[in-house]
C-alpha positions as CSV (number, residue, x, y, z in Angstrom):
1,M,80.4,-65.3,17.2
2,E,82.8,-63.1,19.2
3,F,86.0,-61.9,18.1
4,D,89.1,-60.2,19.4
5,R,90.1,-57.0,18.0
6,Y,94.1,-56.1,16.5
7,F,95.3,-52.8,14.8
8,V,97.1,-53.8,11.9
9,V,99.6,-51.5,10.4
10,L,100.8,-51.8,6.9
11,L,103.9,-50.1,5.9
12,K,104.4,-48.8,2.0
13,K,107.2,-47.4,0.2
14,G,106.6,-43.4,1.1
15,P,107.5,-40.5,-1.0
16,V,110.8,-40.4,-0.5
17,W,111.9,-44.2,-0.6
18,T,114.6,-45.4,-2.8
19,P,115.8,-48.9,-3.5
20,E,119.6,-47.8,-2.7
21,S,121.7,-48.3,0.1
22,S,124.0,-46.2,2.2
23,H,125.5,-45.7,5.8
24,E,122.9,-43.4,6.6
25,L,119.6,-45.7,5.5
26,D,121.6,-47.9,7.5
27,T,121.6,-45.9,10.4
28,L,118.2,-45.1,9.7
29,Q,117.1,-48.9,9.9
30,E,118.4,-49.3,13.3
31,S,116.1,-46.5,14.6
32,H,113.0,-48.2,12.7
33,Q,113.7,-51.7,14.5
34,A,114.5,-50.5,17.7
35,H,111.0,-48.1,17.7
36,I,109.3,-51.7,16.4
37,Q,111.5,-53.4,19.3
38,K,110.4,-50.7,22.2
39,M,106.9,-51.0,20.7
40,A,106.7,-55.0,21.3
41,D,108.7,-54.3,24.7
42,T,106.4,-51.8,26.1
43,G,103.3,-55.4,25.6
44,K,101.8,-52.7,22.4
45,M,102.6,-54.9,19.8
46,A,101.9,-58.8,19.0
47,I,104.2,-59.0,16.2
48,A,106.1,-57.1,13.0
49,G,108.1,-57.7,10.1
50,P,108.9,-57.4,6.6
51,L,106.6,-58.7,3.6
52,D,107.7,-60.3,0.1
53,A,104.9,-58.3,-1.7
54,H,104.5,-60.4,-4.9
55,T,101.6,-58.4,-5.7
56,N,102.2,-55.1,-4.8
57,P,105.4,-54.2,-4.3
58,D,104.9,-51.0,-2.6
59,L,104.4,-52.8,0.5
60,R,107.0,-53.4,2.9
61,G,106.2,-54.6,6.0
62,I,103.0,-55.6,8.3
63,N,102.6,-54.8,12.2
64,I,99.9,-56.1,14.3
65,Y,98.8,-54.5,17.4
66,Y,96.9,-55.4,20.6
67,Y,93.7,-53.4,20.4
68,D,93.1,-53.0,23.7
69,A,96.5,-51.5,24.1
70,F,95.4,-48.3,22.9
71,T,92.6,-45.7,23.8
72,S,92.0,-44.9,20.0
73,L,93.3,-45.6,16.8
74,E,94.6,-41.8,16.8
75,E,96.8,-42.7,20.0
76,L,98.1,-45.7,18.0
77,K,98.6,-43.3,15.0
78,E,101.0,-41.1,17.5
79,L,102.8,-44.1,18.2
80,V,103.6,-45.6,15.1
81,E,104.3,-42.0,13.4
82,Q,107.2,-41.7,15.4
83,D,108.9,-44.3,13.3
84,P,112.2,-42.4,12.1
85,M,111.5,-44.0,8.5
86,I,107.6,-42.7,8.4
87,R,108.9,-39.4,9.7
88,I,111.3,-38.9,7.2
89,G,108.9,-40.3,4.3
90,R,110.7,-43.2,3.5
91,L,107.7,-45.1,4.7
92,T,104.1,-44.7,5.3
93,A,101.0,-46.2,6.8
94,D,97.5,-47.5,6.5
95,Y,95.8,-48.7,9.5
96,L,93.2,-51.4,10.0
97,T,91.3,-53.0,12.6
98,W,91.5,-56.7,12.1
99,Y,88.6,-59.3,13.8
100,V,89.8,-62.8,14.9
101,P,87.4,-65.2,16.2
102,K,87.8,-64.7,19.9
103,G,90.9,-66.7,21.9
104,A,91.9,-67.9,18.5
105,N,95.5,-68.9,18.5
106,F,97.7,-69.1,15.4
107,A,100.8,-69.8,17.2
108,R,102.2,-73.4,15.3
């Protein structure tokens, strides 16, 4: 069987995560969203969104990137870690490679 590959990034609570909200965090969230939108606009990201993590409350979101949009995992990490939420330690990222049957279409 042939496969298409995607990079999957799981965003988790980082060492400085707090449940409180503030004007500063709202601004940071806007920057986080802009960073994600830029990756989508440049054709690097397939889809992203927050998670309702029933079994792991540390999980906050999932981002799926086109594997062939990057020359290496290190290139992806450099881009993802420019996210303002990751830079300040509010979020961390785990990286996976996802193998999907070639040509699979998950759109409904």
